[in-house]
Every structure is written in structure tokens, then in C-alpha cells.
C-alpha positions as CSV (number, residue, x, y, z in Angstrom):
1,M,89.8,87.7,94.2
2,T,90.0,84.2,95.8
3,G,87.8,81.2,95.3
4,E,85.2,80.7,92.6
5,P,84.0,84.0,90.9
6,L,80.5,85.2,91.6
7,L,80.1,86.2,88.0
8,E,82.2,85.1,85.1
9,A,82.1,85.7,81.3
10,R,84.0,83.4,79.1
11,G,84.8,84.2,75.5
12,L,81.9,86.6,75.0
13,T,81.7,87.7,71.4
14,W,79.0,89.7,69.6
15,E,79.0,90.6,65.9
16,I,76.6,92.4,63.7
17,S,76.8,92.5,59.9
18,G,80.1,90.6,60.0
19,R,81.7,93.2,62.4
20,K,82.8,92.1,65.8
21,I,81.7,94.7,68.4
22,I,83.1,92.7,71.3
23,E,85.4,89.7,70.9
24,G,86.6,87.0,73.2
25,I,85.8,88.8,76.4
26,E,87.1,87.1,79.6
27,I,86.1,88.9,82.8
28,S,85.0,87.9,86.3
29,V,83.8,89.5,89.5
30,G,84.2,88.0,93.0
31,Q,81.9,88.3,96.0
32,G,82.4,91.7,97.6
33,E,84.8,92.7,94.8
34,T,84.7,95.9,92.8
35,V,86.0,95.7,89.2
36,A,86.3,98.7,86.9
37,L,85.9,98.2,83.2
38,V,88.1,101.0,81.7
39,G,88.4,102.3,78.2
40,P,87.7,105.1,75.8
41,N,84.2,106.0,74.5
42,G,83.3,103.5,71.8
43,A,85.4,100.6,73.2
44,G,82.3,98.5,73.7
45,K,82.0,98.8,77.5
46,T,78.2,99.5,77.6
47,T,77.5,96.8,75.1
48,L,79.4,94.3,77.2
49,L,77.6,95.4,80.3
50,K,74.2,94.8,78.6
51,K,75.3,91.4,77.4
52,I,76.4,90.4,80.9
53,A,73.1,91.7,82.3
54,L,71.4,89.2,80.0
55,L,69.5,92.0,78.2
56,E,70.8,90.9,74.8
57,E,72.0,87.7,73.3
58,V,75.7,87.1,72.4
59,T,77.0,85.5,69.2
60,A,79.4,83.3,71.2
61,G,80.6,82.7,74.7
62,E,79.2,81.8,78.1
63,I,78.2,83.6,81.3
64,Y,78.3,81.9,84.7
65,L,76.7,83.1,87.9
66,Q,77.8,81.3,91.1
67,G,79.3,78.6,88.9
68,E,76.0,78.0,87.0
69,K,75.8,78.7,83.3
70,I,73.1,81.3,82.5
71,S,71.6,82.8,79.4
72,W,69.5,85.8,78.3
73,R,66.4,83.6,78.3
74,D,66.9,82.9,82.1
75,I,64.5,85.3,83.9
76,S,65.4,84.1,87.3
77,A,69.2,84.7,86.6
78,R,68.4,88.1,85.2
79,R,66.8,89.1,88.5
80,R,70.0,88.3,90.4
81,L,71.8,90.9,88.3
82,A,71.1,94.6,88.4
83,L,72.1,97.0,85.7
84,V,72.1,100.8,86.2
85,L,72.6,102.7,83.0
86,Q,74.3,106.1,82.7
87,E,71.0,107.9,82.2
88,P,68.4,106.4,84.5
89,V,64.9,106.0,83.1
90,F,62.0,106.4,85.5
91,F,58.3,105.7,85.1
92,T,55.7,108.5,85.5
93,G,55.1,108.9,89.2
94,S,56.8,109.5,92.5
95,V,60.2,108.3,93.7
96,Y,58.4,105.9,96.0
97,Y,56.3,104.5,93.1
98,N,59.5,103.8,91.1
99,L,61.3,102.2,94.0
100,Q,58.5,99.8,94.9
101,L,58.1,98.5,91.4
102,P,60.7,95.7,91.5
103,L,59.2,94.4,94.7
104,R,55.6,94.5,93.3
105,L,56.8,92.5,90.3
106,R,57.9,89.9,92.7
107,R,54.6,90.0,94.5
108,A,56.0,91.1,97.9
109,A,53.5,92.0,100.6
110,A,52.5,95.6,100.9
111,G,54.1,95.9,104.4
112,E,57.4,94.4,103.2
113,I,57.4,96.8,100.2
114,R,56.9,99.9,102.4
115,A,59.5,98.8,105.0
116,K,62.2,98.1,102.4
117,V,61.6,101.3,100.4
118,E,61.7,103.4,103.6
119,N,64.8,101.6,104.9
120,W,66.8,102.0,101.7
121,A,65.7,105.6,101.3
122,E,66.8,106.4,104.9
123,R,70.1,104.7,104.4
124,F,70.8,106.7,101.2
125,G,69.5,109.9,102.7
126,I,66.7,110.4,100.3
127,S,63.6,109.9,102.5
128,H,62.6,113.5,101.7
129,L,62.5,112.6,97.9
130,L,60.0,109.8,98.2
131,P,56.9,111.9,97.3
132,R,58.8,113.8,94.5
133,D,58.3,113.3,90.8
134,A,61.0,110.8,89.8
135,R,61.5,112.6,86.4
136,H,62.5,115.9,88.0
137,L,65.5,115.0,90.1
138,S,69.1,116.4,90.0
139,G,71.8,114.2,88.5
140,G,73.0,113.0,91.9
141,E,69.5,112.4,93.2
142,A,68.6,110.4,90.1
143,R,71.7,108.2,90.5
144,K,70.9,107.4,94.1
145,V,67.3,106.5,93.3
146,A,68.4,104.3,90.3
147,L,70.9,102.6,92.6
148,I,68.3,101.9,95.3
149,R,65.9,100.6,92.7
150,A,68.6,98.2,91.5
151,L,69.6,97.1,95.0
152,I,66.1,96.7,96.5
153,G,65.7,93.4,94.8
154,E,68.9,92.1,96.5
155,P,71.0,91.3,93.4
156,L,74.2,89.3,93.6
157,V,76.0,91.6,91.2
158,L,75.6,95.3,90.5
159,L,76.4,96.5,87.0
160,L,76.9,100.3,86.6
161,D,77.5,102.2,83.4
162,E,79.6,105.3,83.9
163,P,78.1,106.0,87.4
164,F,80.1,109.1,88.1
165,T,79.7,110.9,84.8
166,G,78.0,114.4,85.2
167,L,78.3,114.4,89.0
168,D,80.1,117.2,90.9
169,F,82.9,116.3,93.3
170,S,80.7,116.1,96.3
171,A,78.2,113.8,94.6
172,R,81.0,111.5,93.3
173,R,82.5,111.2,96.7
174,E,79.2,110.4,98.3
175,L,78.4,107.8,95.6
176,M,81.8,106.1,96.1
177,A,81.2,105.9,99.9
178,L,77.8,104.2,99.2
179,L,79.4,101.7,96.8
180,R,82.0,100.8,99.4
181,E,79.3,100.1,101.9
182,I,77.4,97.9,99.4
183,K,80.6,96.0,98.7
184,K,81.0,95.2,102.4
185,E,77.7,93.2,102.2
186,G,79.2,90.9,99.6
187,V,77.7,92.3,96.5
188,G,79.9,92.1,93.4
189,I,80.3,95.4,91.5
190,L,81.3,95.8,87.9
191,Y,81.3,99.4,86.6
192,T,82.4,101.1,83.4
193,T,84.4,104.4,83.2
194,H,86.7,106.2,80.8
195,H,88.1,108.3,83.6
196,L,90.9,106.6,85.6
197,P,90.8,108.9,88.7
198,E,87.5,107.2,89.4
199,V,89.2,103.8,89.5
200,L,92.1,104.2,91.9
201,P,90.1,105.0,95.1
202,L,87.3,102.4,94.5
203,A,88.2,99.4,92.3
204,D,90.0,96.2,93.5
205,R,90.9,95.4,89.9
206,A,90.8,97.3,86.6
207,V,90.1,95.7,83.2
208,V,91.1,97.7,80.2
209,M,89.0,97.4,77.1
210,M,90.0,98.8,73.7
211,A,88.1,98.3,70.4
212,G,86.0,95.5,71.8
213,R,88.8,93.5,73.3
214,I,90.4,93.2,76.8
215,V,94.0,94.3,76.5
216,Q,95.1,94.5,80.2
217,T,93.9,93.4,83.6
218,G,95.4,94.1,87.0
219,P,95.4,96.2,90.2
220,P,94.5,99.8,89.3
221,V,97.9,101.2,90.4
222,E,99.7,98.8,88.1
223,I,97.4,99.8,85.2
224,V,98.3,103.4,85.7
225,R,102.0,102.8,86.2
226,Y,102.5,100.3,83.5
227,P,99.8,100.7,80.8
228,V,99.9,98.8,77.6
229,P,101.1,101.1,74.8
230,E,97.6,101.6,73.2
231,F,96.2,102.7,76.6
232,A,99.1,104.8,77.7
233,P,97.7,108.2,76.4
234,M,94.7,107.8,78.7
235,V,96.6,107.5,82.0
236,A,98.2,110.9,82.2
237,D,95.4,112.5,84.2
238,A,95.5,109.6,86.7
239,L,99.2,109.9,87.6
240,F,98.5,112.7,90.1
241,F,96.0,110.4,92.0
242,L,98.5,107.6,92.6
243,P,99.1,106.8,96.3
244,E,102.2,108.5,97.8
245,G,105.3,106.5,96.9
246,D,103.8,105.1,93.7
247,G,105.3,107.6,91.3
248,V,106.3,106.4,87.9
């Protein structure tokens, strides 16, 4: 990443009942950069993502978007960030109804809404799903619809919580290709995962989180080849996915 970060968290800390769930988090995402937040279940990854998305207040620390300090009370800043949770939640109604909601909330004209929904649906290959009940989609279909709903408002940063969990190989590969295309348009992407093989082909940087703290940051290949001791047991299944010539 070069230049000023698109999104930056400085010293983010959140504690409850005297227990620090996340502590001193320093993380950034550049324009058109994909950053993977890696760690075991319970490391605090999803909690951190929600804090960065301005859905919840932090105990300490600051978040900056395009160099401007923002907070969870800032509705306009929240609209420039888009969070997609691991299990998408849809309102009762069709896929089309769910996709047009972000635009309706911004009072876009009816013609603009239809054009954007149809364009995004065609781009993601889900035009045939528009009349379907959004609550009765397959895992891969639901992820695509949730991703379009996040992107249709043209966010600066896309935040994804375990986007590949539960998807078969074909669906994972297709989703990775879509994320690469989104990255080319300058959108910053921060996604969580506990599975390192999902990091090597997609992320520009990997950030390792353990027990609520960042313990390592660097290129994905370096994270796999030279993990910090506490993270070493988790890299074994990723060694086979290293590029040729990057053996350990």
C-alpha cells in the first residue's frame, strides 16, 4: 500500500466488564487493496469488523476514512462503509426488493434504482433470481445478493465476515473472481477468515489476530512461511498452496 490509507484504525480497544475483547488494534486498508484479517474462531475478528463498520462504539481508539476522523454516530461515514456478515439477513420479499432498499433509503429516483439493480444483477449473473424470495436462496446465491446489496450504494470500503465459509469450491472461486473485479475499481476490501488457503490467492496483505490483538502483519506468503509461534499451528494446511518456489 502506498500513500494515505483509505481506512485506518488506530489503537482500537473494546472492553466489557473489565475484560478487553480487542486491544490496541492498528490496521489499515488502501484504495484498491485487499487485506485479510486472519485468526482462529474467538480471536475477535467479527467484533473488530463491526467496530470498524461503525455499528458499535469502542472503548478507546480512533477510525479514519480518507484521512478524516469518524465515529459510530456519523451516519454519512457509515454509508461509505459496507459490512456483509457471514450469515446474510434479508427482509421478507424478493431479491429485487432487498437490493433496491439501500437506494430507496437514499431517495434515489425509481428509474435509477431499477437501472442499478438490473446492472449489478447482470454483472453478478443473478438476473434470474430477482423475482425469487430472498430468504430461499442457496449459500452461494445469498452471498452474491448480500454482496450486491452492499456494493449498490458505492461504498469506499467493503467489510466481509468469513465470506467463503460454507461455499463449495466452485462458489468460492467465483466469489474470489468477483472480489478481484471490485478491487480493480478502487474499493478497499477487508475480510476475515480462519482458513489461510483463502488468503494466498486474494489478499495483498494479511493481518494475524490472536486473542483480541494483532500479532503479525505482512504479505500472505511471508505469514505462511514465517508465522509467529502462536500462529504456527494454523499454517500447516496453507503450505500446499504456496506459489511454486516458495517452499519452507
